[in-house]
N, C-alpha and C positions, 0 to 999 in steps of 0.2 A: 634642079629637082622639080618635077612636074607637080603642080598643085592638084590635090584630090578634091572631090566634090565636098568632102567634109571641111577641108581647108577653106574652100570658097564660101561655104555656108557660115563658117566661123567669122571670116572677114566681113561678110554681109551683115551678120548679126552685130558685129562690133560697129560697123559704119552706121547702122540704124540707131543704135544706142548713143553713139557719138552725136548724131544729129538731134536726138531727143534731148540730150544734156544741153546742147547749144541753144535750143529754141523751144524749150518747154513753156506752155503746152503747145502741142502740134498735132496735126491730123495725119492719118495714114496717107492721104493724097499728097500732102505737103512733103512727107518723108519720101514718097516715091519720086517726086519731082527733084528733091535735093540730092538723092542718092543715085538716081538713074536706074533704080530697080523697078520691076513691074509691081503694080499695086497688089497683085496676088502674093508675090514673094514678100513684100513688106507686111502684108496682113499676117502671113504665117510667122514671120520673125517677131512681130509685135506680140503675137499670141504667146510665143516662147518666152519673151521677156516679161510678159504679164504673169505667166505661170511661175517664173523664177522670183517674182516679187520685186524685180528691179525697176519696173515702171507700174503706173496705175492709171485707170480710166478717170478722167476729171470733168466729164460733161460733154457738151456738144456745141458746135458753132453752125450758124446758118450758111448754106451754100447758095450759089446763084440759081435759085429756082428749083434746086433739087432737094433731096433728103438732107437733114442736118448731119454734119460730119462729127463722128466721135473724136474726142481729143484725148491724148495720152500725155503724161508727164513723168519725170523721174520720181521714183519713190525714194525720197532722201533717206528714210529710215529703213530701207530694204537691205542694207548692208553697210559695212565700213571697209575702207581701204587704207593701208598704211604705206607711206613713202619714206624711204631712208636715203639720206644724202651723206655718204661717207666721204669726207674730204680730208686733205692732208693735215688740217689743223683743227677740225671739229667733226662731230657727228650730229646731224640734225634729223629729227624724226617728226613727221606730221601725220595726223589721222584725219581722214576725209570722210564725209558722207558720200552717197552715190552721185550727188550733183558736183562732186569734187570741190566742196567747200570745206575749209580747214575747221576742224572741231577742237583739236588739241595739238600742242607742239612741245617738244623737249629738245634741249641742246646739251651736248657733252663736249668738253674740250679734249682735244688730242694734243698733248704737250710733246715737245721734242723728246725723243727717246722712248715714247710710248706707242710705237707703231707696230709692235709685233701682232700677228693675227689674233692671238688670244686676247690681247688687250683691246683691240678694236672691236672684236666680237662682244666683249664685256660691256663696252660703251653702247653698242647697238641694242643689246638685250635689255640694258637698264632703261634706255630711252623708249623702247617699244613698250615695256611694261608701264612706264610713266604715262604715255599718251592714252593707253587703254584705260588706265585707272582714272585719269583726268576726265575722259569722255564718258566714263561709266558704261562702256560698251560690253555686252556679253560676248564671250569668246566665240560663240557660234555665229555671231554676226560679222566677224572679221573675215572677209573673203580672201584676203591675201596680203602679203607684204612684199612690195617691190623694193629692191636694194640696188643702189647705184654706187659703184666703186671706181676710183680713177684707174686709168690704164686700159690694157687689153683684157677682155673677158671672154670666156667660153660660156655663153648664156645657156646653152643646152645642158652642159655638165655642171653649171654652177661654180665655175672655177675662175678665180682672179689669176689670169695667166702671167701678167707682167704689170707691176706698178712701179715705175722707175724711181719715183720720189721716196718710196719705202723699200726698194729692192726686194719686192715680193715676186716670187716665181712659183707658178702652179699651186696657189693656195686654194684648197677645197672649201671656199668660203661658205657656201650654202650648207654643206655638211656640218661645218663648225657652228653655224647659226642655228641649225635645226636641233642641236643639243640643248638649246636654251629657249627657242621660240617654237611654239606648237601650231603655227599657222602656215599655210602654203607660202613658199618663198620663190621669188623670181629675180633674176640678176641681169643687169646690163651696166653700162657706164654713163657718166654725166653728159657726154656728147649726145647720145641717143635720148637721154631723159630730157635735156633742154630742148632738143629738136621737137620731140613729141609734145612737150608743154606749149611751145610756141605754135605748133601746128594746130593744136586744139583750142587754145585760149589766147594766144599772143599775136605777135606781129607777122607770123608766117601763115596765119589763118586765111584761107581762101587763095593761097599762092601754091602753085605746083612746084616751083623751084625756089629754094631758100637756103641760106647758110646761117647757122646759129653759132656765133663765135663765143666760146666759153672762156671767160677771163677770170681765173682764180689763181691759186698757187700753181696749178698746171694750166695748160692752154690747149684747146683743140677746137674742132669745127664739126658741129652736127650738120649733116647734109640731108636736105629734103629735095629729092629729084623725081620729077614726074608724079608728084602728089604723095609720095611715100618716103619714109626714112630709108636712106641708102646705107647699108651695113657693110657691103663688100663681101668677098667670098669667105673670109675668115672672121667676120664681125670686127674688122680692124679699120674700117674706113673712118676718115676724119682726124687722123693723127697729124694734123697740120702743124701743131706745136712742135713737132719733131722734123719739120722740113728745114732746110738750111737757109738762113737769112743772111749770115755774114760768114764768108769763107774764113776758116781758121779762127773763128770767133770764140766766144766764151764756152767753157766746158759745160756740157749738159749732163744731167743725171743719167740720160740714156747712153752716155759714153761718147757721143759725137760732139762736134764743136759748132757753135754758131746757130743753134736751133732758135726758131722763133720764140719758144718758151723762155729762153734765157734772157730775152730783152723785154718781154711784155707780160710775163707771169709776175706774180707778186714779188718773189725773190729777185727777179730781174729788175723790177722797178726800184726795189730797195738798193740794188747795186748801181742803177742809174743815179740815184740820189747820193750814194756814198762816193761815187767817182766825181760828182760835181761839187759836193760840199761834205767832206768826211766828218766834220764836227757839227753838222746841222742839227738843231733841236727837233727837226721834223723826223729824224731817224730814230726808230725804236728797234735796236738790233735784233732783239729776240721776239718781236711781235709784228707780223706782217700786217694784220688788220689795223693796228694802231698807227703804223707808218702810212698806210694808204689813206686812212681817215685824216691823218695830220696833213697829208698832201692836199686832200680835197678841201680841208679848212683853209690851208694856206693859199690855194688858188682863189677861193672865195674872198680872202682878205687882200689879194693882190701881191702876195709874197713872191718876189722875183725868182727865188730858187724853186719854189713849188711850181710856178708857171713854166719854168724851163724844163723841169723833170717831166711834167705831164706832156709838154710839147715834144720833147725828145722821144718819150715813150710812144706817143701817137705817130711820130714819123716812122718808127719801126713797125708799129701795128698797121699803119696805113699801107706800107709797102707790102706787107704780108697779105692784107686783105685785097689789095689790087691784084695779086696773083690769083686769088680765089675768084674775083670778078672776071678776070680774063679767061680763066680756065673753065668755070662752070656757068657763067652768064646767068646768075640768079636774079629773080625779081626783087629780092630783099636780102640784106645782110643785117642780122640782129646781134647787137652786143649784149651778152648775157652774163650772169653770175655776179659774184659779190664785188669784184674789182670794178667792173663796168658800172654797177649800181652806185658805188661810193663816189667814183670820179665823175659820173654823170655827163651832163651837157658839155662842160668844158672839154672833156676827153672826146666826146662825139664830134664837136666842131673841128677840133684839130685832126681827128681821123679822117673826116670827110675831105678836108683840104689836102691831106697827105695822099689819100686814095686818088684824088683828082689829078695829082702830079704824076702818078705811076700807072694808072689803069688806062686801057684803050678807050677812046671816046665812045664808040658805039655800045659796047656792053655796059659801060658806066652809066650812060644815059638811060638805060632800062632798069638800073638797080637803085633801090632806096637803101640808105644806111641809117638804122634807127637803134635806139635803146630798147631793151625788153620792157614791155608795159606790164608784165605780170607782177602783182604786188607782193606775192608770197615767194617762197623759195622755188624756182622753176624746176630744180632737180628733184625735190620731193614730189612736186606735182606730176612730173613726168614718170617718176618711179611708181607712183600710185597707179598710173594708167597701165604700167606693166602688169600689176596685180589684177587690174580689171580685165585686161586681155586674157590673162591666165584663167580667170574665173569663167570667162565666156568660152574659152577653148575646152574647158572641162565640164560643160553643161551635161547634166545627166549622169556624171560619174564623180562629181565633186564630193569629197568628204572632208569634214573638219577634223582638226587635231593631228593631221599628218602633213608632212612636207610633200608638196606637189612637185612634179617635174618642173624644171626651170624654163617655163615658156617654150615647150618643145616645138620644133618646126620653124626654123628661121624663115623659110620662104612662105610659110603660111601666115606670118605676122600681118595683121591689118595695117601696121605702119612700119 
């Protein structure tokens, strides 16, 4: 699909605001240099963002012998953004100011057997209401709610097309949420959310080619190629967790056998532990988070069972990441989400060793493998940027109290 002049203008507006968020306060000249846009274009876009109240003038700086340069910065109180991380075992919602600083957070547990769409929607609605109340934000200041849901999504139609761990098929998620939430809503999945968060604030920042490996109950890879998030023709790129790692291996929720996810996702890690030591006190059969945390504590204490489970998990994970390194030749691979956060450096060290055994030398030499440095939930942060994108796409036509289209125009997306 060919990009229109409006698409390009939206992308440029977004890039300018992104740079202002990253380096406030900054001048128009610095923005032109950072974005590659002309000074005249930057001046026009800055004027639009000032009119929207998203940024503000904050004084001047001296230039080398010339006129003082005007400085602009994010207007933190110019609006609020909400990011929703719907995961297989929890719903987490965070409310951000326009500098994407967390102002409020709410969590809801999703227990086994509580994964029907109406139940999940109830959790999201309750948590969104909670963060708005906590932050004391007026409804008119909420620019939008970005929602991340596992699996394959139709972001234009607001539909969760396929969530294998819940057996969801073609769930009209945004329509269901709109019955309870009166803010503009935007949908995508955690692979894209984590990739955007790392591109803006994390280890992928400044890199044109990166892979963000999302390690949770499910597993996938957010792809940054050529400086932007790669979605694929049907917004399905990154389903690396459902590539085959072991022929005729473990049965996966997707119906295939031997998927990466079945060996390195949280349930797969629990199975690694159960196969090694069925009666291990580290195993909490009904609690993924407690089991992974117990393994992390066990590794720190030198427990041999915990050490072997993490090492075995890293062997599988490293083999899968080596495929990504050989195939995509990225500058950096980022281990993200809650499993990576809990297992931390011990997992990272073992993964690096495993990748080194399987990846080709030349692409590996150009690739760093790191943990996500983002201190908050990267999925919530990335989802909030979906809402920011939507707000900027609808400049001049945004209304409050209605559901907005679900970030229309995949090819127009600034990321």
